[in-house]
VEXZA-444565 format. One line per 5 residues: number of its first residue (from 1); their letters; for each residue x, z, y of N, C-alpha, C. Coordinates in Angstrom, 2 decimals. Example, Ala and Ser with C-alpha at 12.3 -4.5 7.8 and 13.67 -1.06 7.14 Angstrom:
// VEXZA-444565
1) AS) 13.19 7.80 -5.69 12.30 7.80 -4.50 13.20 7.80 -3.30 | 12.85 7.08 -2.25 13.67 7.14 -1.06 12.90 7.87 0.03
***
This chain:
// VEXZA-444565
1) XXXXX) 33.85 12.07 -23.28 34.49 12.94 -23.89 33.71 13.83 -23.29 | 33.86 15.07 -23.70 32.54 16.13 -23.41 33.42 16.97 -22.61 | 33.01 17.83 -21.85 33.25 18.12 -20.99 34.16 19.52 -21.08 | 33.87 20.52 -21.86 35.39 20.87 -23.01 36.69 20.49 -23.52 | 36.20 19.06 -23.78 37.37 18.40 -23.90 37.84 18.13 -23.13
6) XXXXX) 37.70 17.94 -21.89 37.69 17.02 -20.50 38.57 18.41 -19.60 | 38.56 19.78 -19.80 38.88 21.03 -19.49 39.97 20.94 -20.62 | 40.26 21.11 -21.97 41.73 21.15 -22.59 42.78 20.07 -22.09 | 42.07 18.74 -22.28 42.76 17.85 -21.82 43.81 18.06 -20.34 | 42.74 18.48 -19.40 43.44 18.98 -17.94 44.37 19.91 -18.23
11) XXXXX) 44.25 20.98 -18.95 44.98 22.23 -19.31 46.50 21.82 -19.74 | 46.24 21.00 -20.76 47.11 20.72 -21.80 48.33 19.54 -20.30 | 47.94 18.84 -19.66 48.79 18.12 -18.66 49.25 18.88 -17.99 | 48.71 19.62 -17.24 49.17 20.88 -16.06 49.80 21.66 -16.63 | 49.81 22.55 -17.81 51.00 23.70 -18.48 51.82 22.82 -19.30
16) XXXXX) 51.83 21.88 -19.76 53.15 21.45 -20.48 54.44 20.88 -20.40 | 54.52 21.22 -18.62 55.45 20.90 -18.41 56.26 22.08 -17.71 | 55.60 23.22 -18.58 56.02 24.67 -18.03 57.36 24.71 -18.78 | 58.57 24.63 -18.66 60.12 25.21 -18.93 59.99 26.42 -19.92 | 59.27 27.20 -19.86 59.20 28.61 -20.74 58.08 27.94 -21.53
21) XXXXX) 57.06 27.09 -21.65 56.27 27.48 -23.29 56.16 25.78 -23.64 | 56.09 26.12 -25.39 55.65 25.13 -25.77 54.39 25.21 -26.63 | 53.49 24.16 -25.72 51.75 24.45 -25.93 51.92 23.27 -26.86 | 50.86 23.47 -28.01 50.19 22.71 -28.62 48.83 22.57 -28.93 | 48.22 21.13 -29.34 46.70 21.03 -29.63 46.94 21.60 -31.11
26) XXXXX) 45.49 22.59 -31.56 45.51 22.76 -32.62 43.55 22.09 -33.05 | 43.88 21.40 -33.50 42.88 20.26 -34.06 41.98 20.91 -35.27 | 41.20 21.33 -35.64 41.08 22.07 -36.93 39.54 21.49 -37.46 | 39.76 21.07 -38.46 38.71 20.62 -39.38 39.00 20.37 -40.86 | 37.71 19.39 -41.55 37.98 19.08 -42.80 38.11 17.45 -42.81
31) XXXXX) 39.13 17.05 -43.69 39.38 15.58 -44.10 38.96 15.16 -45.56 | 38.02 14.35 -45.68 37.28 14.19 -46.86 37.93 12.72 -47.15 | 38.23 12.99 -48.76 38.55 11.21 -49.43 38.15 11.27 -50.58 | 38.61 10.32 -51.23 38.44 9.51 -52.66 39.61 9.27 -53.08 | 40.00 10.24 -54.23 41.05 10.18 -54.71 41.11 9.19 -56.03
36) XXXXX) 41.99 7.96 -55.80 41.48 6.68 -56.72 41.66 7.47 -58.23 | 43.25 8.11 -58.09 44.05 8.54 -59.13 42.88 9.49 -60.52 | 42.48 10.68 -59.82 41.45 11.47 -60.22 39.94 10.73 -60.10 | 39.57 9.68 -59.59 38.06 9.35 -59.30 37.40 10.61 -58.83 | 37.80 11.65 -57.99 36.98 12.39 -57.19 37.29 12.53 -55.77
41) XXXXX) 36.49 13.11 -54.99 36.17 13.09 -53.93 37.06 14.83 -53.47 | 38.17 14.58 -52.46 38.66 15.81 -52.41 39.04 16.32 -50.40 | 38.81 17.44 -50.50 38.71 17.43 -49.18 40.02 18.59 -48.72 | 40.21 18.18 -47.35 41.66 18.83 -47.12 41.68 19.64 -45.68 | 41.81 20.61 -45.73 41.52 21.44 -44.48 42.85 21.13 -43.18
46) XXXXX) 42.65 21.04 -42.22 43.81 20.90 -41.21 43.82 21.87 -40.03 | 44.65 22.10 -39.36 44.81 23.38 -38.19 44.81 24.79 -38.65 | 44.65 25.58 -37.72 44.95 27.26 -38.32 43.56 27.89 -38.74 | 42.38 27.26 -39.06 41.46 27.93 -39.19 40.49 27.60 -38.29 | 39.04 27.75 -38.93 37.75 28.00 -38.05 38.03 29.32 -37.37
51) XXXXX) 37.59 29.10 -35.59 37.69 30.34 -34.75 39.33 30.23 -34.07 | 39.86 29.20 -34.89 41.64 28.98 -33.98 41.38 28.81 -32.58 | 41.76 29.35 -31.43 41.60 28.31 -30.08 42.25 27.51 -30.40 | 41.86 26.69 -29.14 42.21 24.86 -28.87 44.07 24.74 -28.55 | 44.25 25.52 -27.97 45.72 25.44 -27.47 46.41 26.34 -28.18
56) XXXXX) 47.58 26.47 -28.86 48.57 27.42 -29.10 50.00 26.77 -28.77 | 50.62 27.84 -28.86 52.01 27.78 -28.44 53.00 29.02 -28.27 | 54.25 28.91 -28.17 55.20 29.91 -27.66 55.63 29.83 -26.27 | 55.46 31.16 -25.54 55.85 31.43 -24.60 57.32 32.13 -24.44 | 58.54 31.27 -23.93 59.67 32.06 -24.33 59.61 33.11 -23.02
61) XXXXX) 60.53 34.12 -23.43 60.98 35.36 -22.26 62.34 35.29 -22.36 | 63.14 35.15 -21.21 64.63 34.51 -21.03 65.11 36.15 -21.13 | 64.41 36.94 -20.95 65.35 38.37 -20.72 65.50 39.10 -22.51 | 64.47 38.52 -23.06 64.99 39.10 -24.42 65.14 38.06 -25.29 | 65.05 36.62 -24.89 65.27 36.04 -25.77 64.40 35.54 -26.83
66) XXXXX) 63.36 36.09 -26.87 62.09 36.17 -27.79 61.39 35.24 -27.34 | 60.20 34.84 -28.02 59.12 33.30 -28.28 57.67 34.67 -28.61 | 56.67 34.42 -27.48 54.95 35.22 -27.80 54.34 34.28 -28.22 | 53.66 34.40 -29.02 52.60 33.80 -29.20 50.95 33.38 -28.51 | 51.05 32.41 -27.61 50.45 32.21 -26.46 49.54 31.22 -26.46
71) XXXXX) 48.16 32.13 -26.70 46.98 31.14 -27.09 45.68 30.50 -26.04 | 44.86 29.42 -25.98 44.23 29.59 -25.01 42.93 28.43 -25.77 | 41.45 29.65 -25.42 40.19 28.45 -25.86 40.19 28.13 -25.12 | 39.93 26.93 -25.05 39.45 26.02 -24.00 37.28 25.88 -23.91 | 36.72 26.06 -22.77 35.84 25.95 -22.74 35.20 25.69 -21.20
76) XXXXX) 34.10 24.99 -21.70 33.20 24.32 -20.38 33.10 25.40 -19.75 | 33.12 25.20 -18.25 31.93 25.87 -17.30 30.84 26.29 -17.86 | 30.57 28.12 -18.09 29.60 28.73 -18.13 29.14 28.50 -19.58 | 30.19 28.23 -20.60 29.96 28.89 -21.98 30.98 29.65 -22.41 | 31.05 30.19 -23.59 31.12 31.34 -24.10 31.76 31.09 -25.19
81) XXXXX) 33.25 31.90 -25.89 33.31 31.85 -27.22 32.64 32.02 -28.17 | 32.35 31.68 -29.13 31.69 31.85 -30.79 31.81 33.34 -31.04 | 30.95 34.02 -32.33 31.42 35.28 -32.39 32.62 34.82 -33.38 | 32.83 34.11 -33.99 33.99 33.32 -34.75 35.56 33.41 -34.06 | 34.95 33.01 -32.94 36.41 32.55 -32.06 36.60 34.16 -31.56
86) XXXXX) 35.50 35.38 -31.24 35.84 36.13 -31.07 36.63 37.20 -32.03 | 36.40 37.16 -33.06 37.02 37.68 -33.86 38.56 37.08 -34.17 | 38.61 35.51 -34.35 39.88 35.50 -34.55 41.11 35.93 -33.05 | 40.21 35.73 -32.11 41.02 36.40 -30.94 41.63 37.60 -31.30 | 40.29 38.82 -31.91 40.65 40.26 -31.85 42.18 40.41 -33.35
91) XXXXX) 41.62 39.71 -33.94 43.13 39.86 -35.18 43.72 39.06 -34.57 | 44.08 38.23 -33.77 45.46 37.68 -33.36 45.89 38.74 -32.56 | 45.22 39.01 -31.52 45.30 40.05 -30.64 46.28 41.42 -31.43 | 45.70 41.97 -32.22 45.99 42.99 -33.01 47.74 42.62 -33.41 | 48.12 41.46 -33.85 49.51 40.64 -34.32 50.16 40.91 -33.25
96) XXXXX) 49.80 40.54 -31.63 51.06 40.83 -30.57 50.43 39.50 -29.80 | 49.85 37.99 -30.23 49.53 37.35 -29.71 49.06 37.47 -28.19 | 48.67 36.51 -27.36 48.71 36.45 -25.96 47.13 35.81 -25.96 | 46.07 36.27 -26.16 44.72 34.97 -26.46 43.74 34.91 -24.84 | 43.80 33.54 -24.43 42.85 33.85 -23.36 41.91 32.69 -23.44
101) XXXXX) 40.56 33.21 -22.76 39.67 32.03 -22.46 39.87 31.52 -21.64 | 39.72 30.02 -20.95 39.85 29.57 -20.00 38.71 28.36 -19.36 | 38.32 28.39 -18.46 36.92 26.91 -18.36 37.75 25.93 -17.49 | 39.23 26.52 -17.23 39.57 25.52 -15.81 41.16 25.57 -15.58 | 41.56 24.73 -15.09 43.56 24.44 -15.04 43.45 26.03 -14.42
106) XXXXX) 42.97 26.05 -13.53 43.23 27.29 -12.58 43.25 28.88 -13.50 | 42.02 28.50 -14.05 42.15 29.87 -14.93 43.10 30.10 -16.19 | 43.78 28.89 -16.57 45.12 28.76 -17.37 46.00 29.10 -16.37 | 46.11 28.73 -15.35 47.47 28.61 -15.06 47.57 30.59 -14.43 | 46.47 31.16 -14.35 46.47 32.56 -14.03 46.66 33.28 -15.25
111) XXXXX) 45.91 32.95 -16.18 46.26 33.44 -17.82 47.67 33.27 -18.05 | 48.43 32.18 -17.71 49.94 32.17 -18.27 50.61 33.24 -17.02 | 50.58 33.24 -15.79 51.01 34.39 -15.00 50.86 35.47 -15.76 | 49.43 36.15 -15.96 48.88 37.06 -16.55 50.07 37.37 -17.87 | 50.56 36.42 -18.81 50.73 36.42 -20.00 52.26 36.78 -19.84
116) XXXXX) 52.94 36.11 -18.50 54.06 36.31 -18.70 54.52 37.82 -18.35 | 53.63 38.28 -17.16 53.28 39.77 -16.82 53.61 40.66 -17.98 | 52.56 40.35 -18.71 52.58 41.22 -20.04 53.91 41.37 -20.78 | 54.43 40.02 -20.80 55.68 40.00 -21.65 56.55 41.45 -21.06 | 56.46 40.78 -19.84 57.81 41.77 -19.18 57.43 43.08 -19.22
121) XXXXX) 56.14 43.53 -18.68 55.61 44.83 -19.00 56.16 45.60 -20.49 | 56.02 44.70 -21.54 56.01 45.08 -23.09 57.23 45.24 -23.59 | 58.07 44.44 -23.02 59.63 44.32 -22.99 60.42 45.75 -22.01 | 60.02 46.27 -20.64 60.69 46.53 -20.17 61.54 47.93 -20.63 | 61.39 48.41 -21.68 62.04 48.99 -22.33 63.18 48.94 -22.90
126) XXXX) 62.91 47.69 -23.92 63.59 46.95 -24.57 64.92 46.16 -23.98 | 64.92 45.97 -22.86 65.63 45.12 -22.18 66.99 45.69 -21.78 | 67.89 45.20 -22.04 69.70 46.12 -21.40 69.83 45.84 -20.18 | 69.97 47.06 -19.63 70.43 46.96 -17.98 71.47 46.44 -17.89
***
């Protein structure tokens, strides 16, 4: 297990019990297989695409009853996102997703707290009194 995989697993375990968060692993890749009927090799992509975050989910806001796309790119300490990961993050954030790069469970918890605060701030004017 790589250090990045350990960070991801630890974050999954730590945040997986949060009542307002549905968190899913986003495994990305290509499966290659041989199709006996066509006698051809085929490839099937899976996951949300190259550069997409390792963990994706929905953070539920009890005040509005809506969910917000919450994502974490897991990194080993000292590592940073790739150019493609930064491009995906920027594109997803443009559509309202909350995307964070985390190197530890502590950073992931802080990101989750920040996401909750961001949702409250963004919806403050739309919540009925």
